[in-house]
C-alpha positions in Angstrom: -6.7 5.5 -13.5 -4.2 8.2 -14.4 -6.6 10.8 -13.1 -7.0 9.0 -9.9 -3.2 8.7 -9.4 -2.8 12.4 -10.0 -5.5 13.3 -7.4 -4.8 10.5 -4.9 -3.6 12.9 -2.2 -7.0 14.4 -2.0 -9.1 12.9 0.9 -12.3 12.9 -1.1 -10.7 11.0 -3.9 -9.4 8.4 -1.4 -12.9 8.0 0.0 -14.4 7.6 -3.5 -11.9 5.0 -4.5 -12.6 3.1 -1.2 -16.3 3.3 -1.9 -15.7 1.8 -5.3 -13.7 -1.0 -3.8 -16.6 -1.8 -1.5 -19.1 -1.7 -4.4 -16.9 -4.2 -6.3 -16.6 -6.4 -3.3 -20.3 -6.3 -2.5 -21.2 -7.2 -6.1 -18.5 -9.8 -6.4 -16.9 -8.1 -9.4 -13.6 -7.7 -7.5 -13.0 -11.4 -8.2 -12.7 -10.5 -11.9 -10.0 -7.9 -11.3 -6.4 -8.9 -11.1 -4.7 -8.7 -7.8 -2.1 -6.3 -9.1 -4.8 -3.9 -10.3 -6.7 -4.2 -7.0 -3.4 -3.4 -5.2 -3.3 -0.1 -7.1 -6.8 0.8 -6.2 -6.3 -0.2 -2.5 -3.2 2.0 -2.5 -5.0 4.9 -4.0 -7.7 4.6 -1.4 -5.0 5.1 1.3 -5.4 1.6 2.7 -2.6 -0.9 3.0 -4.7 -4.0 3.6 -8.2 -4.7 2.2 -10.4 -7.7 2.3 -11.9 -8.5 -1.1 -14.7 -11.1 -1.6 -12.1 -13.8 -2.4 -8.7 -12.8 -0.9 -6.8 -10.3 1.2 -5.0 -7.6 -0.7 -1.9 -6.3 1.0 -0.2 -3.6 -1.0 3.2 -4.4 0.6 3.2 -8.1 -0.3 6.4 -8.8 -2.3 8.0 -5.5 -1.4 11.2 -5.0 0.5 11.1 -3.1 3.7 12.3 0.1 2.2 9.6 0.2 -0.5 7.0 -0.7 2.1 8.2 2.2 4.3 8.1 4.5 1.3 4.4 3.7 0.8 3.8 4.5 4.5 5.6 7.8 4.1 3.6 8.6 0.9 0.2 8.0 2.4 0.5 9.7 5.7 -0.6 13.4 5.8 2.1 15.6 4.3 2.5 17.4 7.6 3.1 14.2 9.5 6.6 14.1 11.1 9.0 11.3 10.2 8.9 9.8 13.7 5.1 9.3 13.2 5.8 7.4 10.0 8.4 5.2 11.7 5.9 4.5 14.5 3.1 3.6 12.2 5.4 1.4 10.1 6.7 -0.4 13.2 3.2 -0.9 14.5 2.2 -2.5 11.1 5.3 -4.7 11.2 4.6 -5.9 14.8 0.9 -6.6 14.1 1.9 -8.8 11.1 0.5 -6.5 8.4 4.0 -6.4 6.9 6.3 -9.2 6.0 9.7 -9.6 7.7 12.0 -7.0 6.2 14.5 -8.5 3.9 17.7 -7.1 2.6 19.1 -8.0 -0.8 22.7 -8.3 0.2 23.7 -9.3 -3.4 22.4 -6.0 -4.7 24.4 -4.2 -1.9 27.6 -6.1 -2.6 27.3 -5.5 -6.4 26.6 -1.8 -5.8 29.1 0.7 -7.0 28.5 2.8 -3.9 30.8 0.6 -1.7 
């Protein structure tokens, strides 16, 4: 897994990880893998949402909007402009792929940055 993380920006690695996810789904072995671990592999494949044999894996589930946006920035091509990342993120939000952005106001109020 550490080798995959270090090479995940390479398109061929992403394709190989996605192929492995499909192999697991087709054989039913993905049902034996924890959802958190599947999220890592889905993320490494460059996908945000993936249908397993038993459930839908959304790598942004449980994340606040800023963390979700960071994932979109990370997995767009490095030369992609910021406005493209914002557009892709907004499209995913409007299509329902992302949860409603939430802000943890308690964290902000307790921050020493105020």
